[in-house]
PyMOL Python script that loads the backbone (N, CA, C, O; Angstrom):
from pymol import cmd

cmd.read_pdbstr("""\
ATOM      1  N   MET A   1     -55.083  67.489 177.374  1.00  0.00           N
ATOM      2  CA  MET A   1     -53.990  68.501 176.418  1.00  0.00           C
ATOM      3  C   MET A   1     -55.034  69.151 175.540  1.00  0.00           C
ATOM      4  O   MET A   1     -55.981  68.510 175.083  1.00  0.00           O
ATOM      5  N   ASP A   2     -54.851  70.367 175.327  1.00  0.00           N
ATOM      6  CA  ASP A   2     -55.620  70.844 174.444  1.00  0.00           C
ATOM      7  C   ASP A   2     -54.799  71.326 173.373  1.00  0.00           C
ATOM      8  O   ASP A   2     -53.602  71.233 173.641  1.00  0.00           O
ATOM      9  N   ARG A   3     -55.092  71.886 172.072  1.00  0.00           N
ATOM     10  CA  ARG A   3     -54.158  72.119 170.814  1.00  0.00           C
ATOM     11  C   ARG A   3     -52.833  72.741 170.996  1.00  0.00           C
ATOM     12  O   ARG A   3     -51.909  72.552 170.205  1.00  0.00           O
ATOM     13  N   HIS A   4     -52.708  73.848 172.561  1.00  0.00           N
ATOM     14  CA  HIS A   4     -51.712  74.353 172.542  1.00  0.00           C
ATOM     15  C   HIS A   4     -50.316  73.943 173.745  1.00  0.00           C
ATOM     16  O   HIS A   4     -49.397  74.622 174.203  1.00  0.00           O
ATOM     17  N   GLY A   5     -50.763  72.427 173.939  1.00  0.00           N
ATOM     18  CA  GLY A   5     -50.020  71.610 175.198  1.00  0.00           C
ATOM     19  C   GLY A   5     -50.771  71.883 175.926  1.00  0.00           C
ATOM     20  O   GLY A   5     -51.179  70.769 176.256  1.00  0.00           O
ATOM     21  N   GLN A   6     -51.509  72.816 176.677  1.00  0.00           N
ATOM     22  CA  GLN A   6     -52.009  73.162 177.869  1.00  0.00           C
ATOM     23  C   GLN A   6     -52.754  71.875 178.632  1.00  0.00           C
ATOM     24  O   GLN A   6     -53.884  71.478 178.347  1.00  0.00           O
ATOM     25  N   ILE A   7     -51.968  71.358 179.567  1.00  0.00           N
ATOM     26  CA  ILE A   7     -52.908  70.437 180.058  1.00  0.00           C
ATOM     27  C   ILE A   7     -54.344  71.004 181.001  1.00  0.00           C
ATOM     28  O   ILE A   7     -54.454  72.043 181.652  1.00  0.00           O
ATOM     29  N   LEU A   8     -55.133  70.131 180.831  1.00  0.00           N
ATOM     30  CA  LEU A   8     -56.616  70.570 180.947  1.00  0.00           C
ATOM     31  C   LEU A   8     -56.682  70.373 182.471  1.00  0.00           C
ATOM     32  O   LEU A   8     -55.857  69.600 182.959  1.00  0.00           O
ATOM     33  N   LEU A   9     -57.622  71.021 183.332  1.00  0.00           N
ATOM     34  CA  LEU A   9     -57.729  70.660 184.585  1.00  0.00           C
ATOM     35  C   LEU A   9     -58.956  69.777 184.669  1.00  0.00           C
ATOM     36  O   LEU A   9     -59.133  69.042 185.640  1.00  0.00           O
ATOM     37  N   VAL A  10     -59.718  69.839 183.759  1.00  0.00           N
ATOM     38  CA  VAL A  10     -61.002  68.656 184.079  1.00  0.00           C
ATOM     39  C   VAL A  10     -60.838  68.340 182.366  1.00  0.00           C
ATOM     40  O   VAL A  10     -60.730  69.267 181.562  1.00  0.00           O
ATOM     41  N   PRO A  11     -60.838  66.917 181.964  1.00  0.00           N
ATOM     42  CA  PRO A  11     -60.754  66.186 180.901  1.00  0.00           C
ATOM     43  C   PRO A  11     -61.951  66.421 180.195  1.00  0.00           C
ATOM     44  O   PRO A  11     -63.060  66.682 180.661  1.00  0.00           O
ATOM     45  N   ASP A  12     -61.569  66.286 178.894  1.00  0.00           N
ATOM     46  CA  ASP A  12     -62.780  66.556 177.573  1.00  0.00           C
ATOM     47  C   ASP A  12     -63.367  65.293 177.669  1.00  0.00           C
ATOM     48  O   ASP A  12     -64.570  65.543 177.752  1.00  0.00           O
ATOM     49  N   ILE A  13     -63.192  63.847 177.714  1.00  0.00           N
ATOM     50  CA  ILE A  13     -63.683  62.682 177.678  1.00  0.00           C
ATOM     51  C   ILE A  13     -63.126  62.029 178.486  1.00  0.00           C
ATOM     52  O   ILE A  13     -61.898  62.077 178.558  1.00  0.00           O
ATOM     53  N   GLU A  14     -64.003  61.094 179.474  1.00  0.00           N
ATOM     54  CA  GLU A  14     -64.171  60.480 180.671  1.00  0.00           C
ATOM     55  C   GLU A  14     -65.007  59.263 179.989  1.00  0.00           C
ATOM     56  O   GLU A  14     -66.013  59.292 179.279  1.00  0.00           O
ATOM     57  N   VAL A  15     -64.163  58.111 180.501  1.00  0.00           N
ATOM     58  CA  VAL A  15     -63.998  56.480 179.570  1.00  0.00           C
ATOM     59  C   VAL A  15     -64.127  55.721 181.258  1.00  0.00           C
ATOM     60  O   VAL A  15     -63.630  56.188 182.283  1.00  0.00           O
ATOM     61  N   ASN A  16     -64.708  54.816 181.171  1.00  0.00           N
ATOM     62  CA  ASN A  16     -65.041  53.635 182.262  1.00  0.00           C
ATOM     63  C   ASN A  16     -64.747  52.501 181.277  1.00  0.00           C
ATOM     64  O   ASN A  16     -65.275  52.612 180.170  1.00  0.00           O
ATOM     65  N   ALA A  17     -64.216  51.753 181.440  1.00  0.00           N
ATOM     66  CA  ALA A  17     -63.917  50.118 180.460  1.00  0.00           C
ATOM     67  C   ALA A  17     -63.803  49.208 181.742  1.00  0.00           C
ATOM     68  O   ALA A  17     -63.386  49.596 182.834  1.00  0.00           O
ATOM     69  N   TYR A  18     -64.173  48.129 181.486  1.00  0.00           N
ATOM     70  CA  TYR A  18     -64.630  46.801 181.916  1.00  0.00           C
ATOM     71  C   TYR A  18     -64.032  45.821 180.886  1.00  0.00           C
ATOM     72  O   TYR A  18     -64.309  45.722 179.690  1.00  0.00           O
ATOM     73  N   TRP A  19     -63.389  45.309 181.423  1.00  0.00           N
ATOM     74  CA  TRP A  19     -63.278  43.649 180.715  1.00  0.00           C
ATOM     75  C   TRP A  19     -63.602  42.338 181.863  1.00  0.00           C
ATOM     76  O   TRP A  19     -63.363  42.367 183.070  1.00  0.00           O
ATOM     77  N   THR A  20     -64.102  41.417 181.220  1.00  0.00           N
ATOM     78  CA  THR A  20     -65.022  40.518 181.620  1.00  0.00           C
ATOM     79  C   THR A  20     -65.070  39.298 180.818  1.00  0.00           C
ATOM     80  O   THR A  20     -65.022  39.209 179.591  1.00  0.00           O
ATOM     81  N   SER A  21     -65.178  38.317 181.740  1.00  0.00           N
ATOM     82  CA  SER A  21     -65.555  36.803 180.550  1.00  0.00           C
ATOM     83  C   SER A  21     -66.959  36.669 180.626  1.00  0.00           C
ATOM     84  O   SER A  21     -67.468  35.775 179.950  1.00  0.00           O
ATOM     85  N   LEU A  22     -67.726  37.437 181.366  1.00  0.00           N
ATOM     86  CA  LEU A  22     -69.242  37.400 181.637  1.00  0.00           C
ATOM     87  C   LEU A  22     -69.971  37.807 180.343  1.00  0.00           C
ATOM     88  O   LEU A  22     -69.829  38.883 179.763  1.00  0.00           O
ATOM     89  N   GLU A  23     -70.846  36.696 179.940  1.00  0.00           N
ATOM     90  CA  GLU A  23     -71.433  36.761 178.255  1.00  0.00           C
ATOM     91  C   GLU A  23     -73.038  38.020 179.330  1.00  0.00           C
ATOM     92  O   GLU A  23     -73.292  38.524 180.424  1.00  0.00           O
ATOM     93  N   GLY A  24     -73.402  37.916 178.386  1.00  0.00           N
ATOM     94  CA  GLY A  24     -75.116  38.914 178.378  1.00  0.00           C
ATOM     95  C   GLY A  24     -74.981  40.269 178.183  1.00  0.00           C
ATOM     96  O   GLY A  24     -73.962  40.907 177.918  1.00  0.00           O
ATOM     97  N   ASP A  25     -75.926  40.582 178.315  1.00  0.00           N
ATOM     98  CA  ASP A  25     -76.377  42.384 178.303  1.00  0.00           C
ATOM     99  C   ASP A  25     -75.600  42.959 179.081  1.00  0.00           C
ATOM    100  O   ASP A  25     -75.722  42.860 180.302  1.00  0.00           O
ATOM    101  N   PRO A  26     -74.324  43.917 178.288  1.00  0.00           N
ATOM    102  CA  PRO A  26     -73.425  44.767 178.981  1.00  0.00           C
ATOM    103  C   PRO A  26     -74.163  45.723 180.162  1.00  0.00           C
ATOM    104  O   PRO A  26     -73.524  46.228 181.084  1.00  0.00           O
ATOM    105  N   TRP A  27     -75.099  45.826 180.043  1.00  0.00           N
ATOM    106  CA  TRP A  27     -75.661  46.819 181.285  1.00  0.00           C
ATOM    107  C   TRP A  27     -75.851  46.119 182.541  1.00  0.00           C
ATOM    108  O   TRP A  27     -75.365  46.594 183.567  1.00  0.00           O
ATOM    109  N   ARG A  28     -76.559  44.955 182.561  1.00  0.00           N
ATOM    110  CA  ARG A  28     -76.353  43.797 183.388  1.00  0.00           C
ATOM    111  C   ARG A  28     -75.380  43.550 183.722  1.00  0.00           C
ATOM    112  O   ARG A  28     -75.227  43.802 184.917  1.00  0.00           O
ATOM    113  N   VAL A  29     -74.047  42.902 182.958  1.00  0.00           N
ATOM    114  CA  VAL A  29     -72.925  43.003 183.538  1.00  0.00           C
ATOM    115  C   VAL A  29     -72.339  43.446 184.612  1.00  0.00           C
ATOM    116  O   VAL A  29     -71.789  42.983 185.611  1.00  0.00           O
ATOM    117  N   VAL A  30     -72.729  45.012 183.910  1.00  0.00           N
ATOM    118  CA  VAL A  30     -72.268  46.584 184.617  1.00  0.00           C
ATOM    119  C   VAL A  30     -72.728  46.321 186.377  1.00  0.00           C
ATOM    120  O   VAL A  30     -71.913  46.124 187.278  1.00  0.00           O
ATOM    121  N   GLU A  31     -74.428  46.391 186.555  1.00  0.00           N
ATOM    122  CA  GLU A  31     -75.143  46.067 187.794  1.00  0.00           C
ATOM    123  C   GLU A  31     -74.186  44.944 188.401  1.00  0.00           C
ATOM    124  O   GLU A  31     -73.211  45.221 189.099  1.00  0.00           O
ATOM    125  N   LEU A  32     -74.446  44.068 188.172  1.00  0.00           N
ATOM    126  CA  LEU A  32     -73.565  42.751 188.481  1.00  0.00           C
ATOM    127  C   LEU A  32     -72.284  43.104 189.503  1.00  0.00           C
ATOM    128  O   LEU A  32     -72.020  42.536 190.563  1.00  0.00           O
ATOM    129  N   TYR A  33     -71.608  44.146 188.904  1.00  0.00           N
ATOM    130  CA  TYR A  33     -70.266  44.582 189.177  1.00  0.00           C
ATOM    131  C   TYR A  33     -70.432  45.554 190.416  1.00  0.00           C
ATOM    132  O   TYR A  33     -69.721  45.633 191.418  1.00  0.00           O
ATOM    133  N   ARG A  34     -71.569  46.273 190.077  1.00  0.00           N
ATOM    134  CA  ARG A  34     -72.130  47.021 191.092  1.00  0.00           C
ATOM    135  C   ARG A  34     -72.218  46.603 192.129  1.00  0.00           C
ATOM    136  O   ARG A  34     -71.460  46.774 193.084  1.00  0.00           O
ATOM    137  N   GLY A  35     -73.394  45.855 192.042  1.00  0.00           N
ATOM    138  CA  GLY A  35     -73.732  44.701 193.299  1.00  0.00           C
ATOM    139  C   GLY A  35     -72.513  44.474 194.064  1.00  0.00           C
ATOM    140  O   GLY A  35     -72.244  44.962 195.161  1.00  0.00           O
ATOM    141  N   HIS A  36     -71.610  43.456 193.169  1.00  0.00           N
ATOM    142  CA  HIS A  36     -69.982  43.007 194.142  1.00  0.00           C
ATOM    143  C   HIS A  36     -69.651  43.881 194.694  1.00  0.00           C
ATOM    144  O   HIS A  36     -69.309  43.498 195.812  1.00  0.00           O
ATOM    145  N   ALA A  37     -69.487  45.293 194.553  1.00  0.00           N
ATOM    146  CA  ALA A  37     -68.575  46.601 194.892  1.00  0.00           C
ATOM    147  C   ALA A  37     -69.374  47.462 195.821  1.00  0.00           C
ATOM    148  O   ALA A  37     -69.065  48.650 195.924  1.00  0.00           O
ATOM    149  N   THR A  38     -70.372  46.968 196.505  1.00  0.00           N
ATOM    150  CA  THR A  38     -71.509  47.147 197.305  1.00  0.00           C
ATOM    151  C   THR A  38     -71.770  46.554 198.460  1.00  0.00           C
ATOM    152  O   THR A  38     -72.196  47.031 199.512  1.00  0.00           O
ATOM    153  N   SER A  39     -71.371  45.083 198.071  1.00  0.00           N
ATOM    154  CA  SER A  39     -71.204  44.346 198.976  1.00  0.00           C
ATOM    155  C   SER A  39     -69.860  44.110 199.605  1.00  0.00           C
ATOM    156  O   SER A  39     -69.765  43.887 200.812  1.00  0.00           O
ATOM    157  N   GLU A  40     -68.905  44.152 198.871  1.00  0.00           N
ATOM    158  CA  GLU A  40     -67.574  44.183 199.444  1.00  0.00           C
ATOM    159  C   GLU A  40     -67.371  45.533 200.478  1.00  0.00           C
ATOM    160  O   GLU A  40     -66.703  45.401 201.504  1.00  0.00           O
ATOM    161  N   GLN A  41     -67.927  46.687 200.165  1.00  0.00           N
ATOM    162  CA  GLN A  41     -68.086  48.111 200.783  1.00  0.00           C
ATOM    163  C   GLN A  41     -68.703  47.799 202.171  1.00  0.00           C
ATOM    164  O   GLN A  41     -68.150  48.260 203.170  1.00  0.00           O
ATOM    165  N   PHE A  42     -69.949  46.955 202.299  1.00  0.00           N
ATOM    166  CA  PHE A  42     -70.550  47.088 203.589  1.00  0.00           C
ATOM    167  C   PHE A  42     -69.680  45.760 204.563  1.00  0.00           C
ATOM    168  O   PHE A  42     -69.444  45.914 205.761  1.00  0.00           O
ATOM    169  N   HIS A  43     -69.305  44.547 203.826  1.00  0.00           N
ATOM    170  CA  HIS A  43     -68.362  43.704 204.375  1.00  0.00           C
ATOM    171  C   HIS A  43     -67.070  44.865 205.102  1.00  0.00           C
ATOM    172  O   HIS A  43     -66.839  44.807 206.310  1.00  0.00           O
ATOM    173  N   SER A  44     -66.570  45.533 204.495  1.00  0.00           N
ATOM    174  CA  SER A  44     -65.282  46.604 204.982  1.00  0.00           C
ATOM    175  C   SER A  44     -65.792  47.185 205.921  1.00  0.00           C
ATOM    176  O   SER A  44     -65.114  47.363 206.933  1.00  0.00           O
ATOM    177  N   GLU A  45     -67.258  47.690 205.848  1.00  0.00           N
ATOM    178  CA  GLU A  45     -67.435  48.753 207.142  1.00  0.00           C
ATOM    179  C   GLU A  45     -67.867  47.764 208.565  1.00  0.00           C
ATOM    180  O   GLU A  45     -67.616  48.074 209.730  1.00  0.00           O
ATOM    181  N   ILE A  46     -68.672  46.345 208.041  1.00  0.00           N
ATOM    182  CA  ILE A  46     -68.662  45.750 209.430  1.00  0.00           C
ATOM    183  C   ILE A  46     -67.393  45.085 210.126  1.00  0.00           C
ATOM    184  O   ILE A  46     -67.390  44.596 211.256  1.00  0.00           O
ATOM    185  N   LYS A  47     -66.336  45.153 209.264  1.00  0.00           N
ATOM    186  CA  LYS A  47     -65.546  44.602 209.860  1.00  0.00           C
ATOM    187  C   LYS A  47     -64.584  45.870 210.730  1.00  0.00           C
ATOM    188  O   LYS A  47     -64.013  45.664 211.800  1.00  0.00           O
ATOM    189  N   THR A  48     -64.581  46.985 210.091  1.00  0.00           N
ATOM    190  CA  THR A  48     -64.292  48.094 210.914  1.00  0.00           C
ATOM    191  C   THR A  48     -64.885  48.651 212.009  1.00  0.00           C
ATOM    192  O   THR A  48     -64.362  49.283 212.927  1.00  0.00           O
ATOM    193  N   ASP A  49     -66.231  48.306 211.793  1.00  0.00           N
ATOM    194  CA  ASP A  49     -67.215  49.062 213.478  1.00  0.00           C
ATOM    195  C   ASP A  49     -66.874  48.083 214.411  1.00  0.00           C
ATOM    196  O   ASP A  49     -66.694  48.411 215.584  1.00  0.00           O
ATOM    197  N   LEU A  50     -66.726  46.575 213.940  1.00  0.00           N
ATOM    198  CA  LEU A  50     -66.238  45.195 214.898  1.00  0.00           C
ATOM    199  C   LEU A  50     -64.693  45.353 215.479  1.00  0.00           C
ATOM    200  O   LEU A  50     -64.372  44.859 216.560  1.00  0.00           O
ATOM    201  N   ASP A  51     -64.078  45.848 214.920  1.00  0.00           N
ATOM    202  CA  ASP A  51     -62.491  46.097 215.128  1.00  0.00           C
ATOM    203  C   ASP A  51     -62.204  44.317 215.176  1.00  0.00           C
ATOM    204  O   ASP A  51     -61.758  43.627 216.093  1.00  0.00           O
ATOM    205  N   LEU A  52     -62.644  43.953 213.844  1.00  0.00           N
ATOM    206  CA  LEU A  52     -62.349  42.468 213.588  1.00  0.00           C
ATOM    207  C   LEU A  52     -60.762  42.315 212.719  1.00  0.00           C
ATOM    208  O   LEU A  52     -60.072  41.324 212.477  1.00  0.00           O
ATOM    209  N   GLU A  53     -60.617  43.504 212.464  1.00  0.00           N
ATOM    210  CA  GLU A  53     -58.961  43.630 211.358  1.00  0.00           C
ATOM    211  C   GLU A  53     -57.756  43.175 212.301  1.00  0.00           C
ATOM    212  O   GLU A  53     -56.641  42.775 211.964  1.00  0.00           O
ATOM    213  N   ARG A  54     -58.596  43.445 214.291  1.00  0.00           N
ATOM    214  CA  ARG A  54     -57.498  42.678 215.203  1.00  0.00           C
ATOM    215  C   ARG A  54     -57.564  41.519 215.243  1.00  0.00           C
ATOM    216  O   ARG A  54     -56.535  41.061 215.739  1.00  0.00           O
ATOM    217  N   LEU A  55     -58.549  40.477 214.858  1.00  0.00           N
ATOM    218  CA  LEU A  55     -58.131  39.689 214.996  1.00  0.00           C
ATOM    219  C   LEU A  55     -57.296  38.713 214.454  1.00  0.00           C
ATOM    220  O   LEU A  55     -57.233  38.675 213.225  1.00  0.00           O
ATOM    221  N   PRO A  56     -56.485  37.725 215.258  1.00  0.00           N
ATOM    222  CA  PRO A  56     -55.631  36.693 214.263  1.00  0.00           C
ATOM    223  C   PRO A  56     -56.468  36.135 213.028  1.00  0.00           C
ATOM    224  O   PRO A  56     -57.610  35.676 213.048  1.00  0.00           O
ATOM    225  N   SER A  57     -55.460  36.322 211.766  1.00  0.00           N
ATOM    226  CA  SER A  57     -56.212  35.547 211.027  1.00  0.00           C
ATOM    227  C   SER A  57     -55.451  33.964 210.391  1.00  0.00           C
ATOM    228  O   SER A  57     -55.817  33.476 209.322  1.00  0.00           O
ATOM    229  N   GLY A  58     -54.516  33.418 211.150  1.00  0.00           N
ATOM    230  CA  GLY A  58     -54.166  32.283 210.834  1.00  0.00           C
ATOM    231  C   GLY A  58     -55.190  31.142 211.402  1.00  0.00           C
ATOM    232  O   GLY A  58     -56.256  31.438 211.941  1.00  0.00           O
ATOM    233  N   LYS A  59     -54.766  29.891 211.226  1.00  0.00           N
ATOM    234  CA  LYS A  59     -55.547  28.842 211.127  1.00  0.00           C
ATOM    235  C   LYS A  59     -55.821  28.564 213.241  1.00  0.00           C
ATOM    236  O   LYS A  59     -55.007  28.884 214.108  1.00  0.00           O
ATOM    237  N   PHE A  60     -56.357  28.306 213.326  1.00  0.00           N
ATOM    238  CA  PHE A  60     -56.754  27.830 214.786  1.00  0.00           C
ATOM    239  C   PHE A  60     -56.612  25.984 215.200  1.00  0.00           C
ATOM    240  O   PHE A  60     -57.068  25.092 214.485  1.00  0.00           O
ATOM    241  N   GLN A  61     -56.159  25.856 216.002  1.00  0.00           N
ATOM    242  CA  GLN A  61     -56.024  24.190 216.315  1.00  0.00           C
ATOM    243  C   GLN A  61     -57.701  24.252 217.032  1.00  0.00           C
ATOM    244  O   GLN A  61     -58.407  25.092 217.589  1.00  0.00           O
ATOM    245  N   THR A  62     -57.787  22.945 216.656  1.00  0.00           N
ATOM    246  CA  THR A  62     -59.510  22.969 216.884  1.00  0.00           C
ATOM    247  C   THR A  62     -59.482  21.181 218.068  1.00  0.00           C
ATOM    248  O   THR A  62     -60.531  20.723 218.521  1.00  0.00           O
TER     249      THR A  62
END
""", "prot")
cmd.dss("prot")
cmd.show_as("cartoon", "prot")
cmd.util.cbc("prot")
cmd.orient("prot")
């Protein structure tokens, strides 16, 4: 919002915030989370491509 109360289409400031219990170099922690997100995306795409969402998710009797 500008000083006249007009809501801005594009914000003046963008913020990315992370809360974690991991210790170490902050940039390394961000890279770890990005790697996890990439892995999750691959997993989702494989499930969709193989139509695995339709498989029963309950326990099977053996």
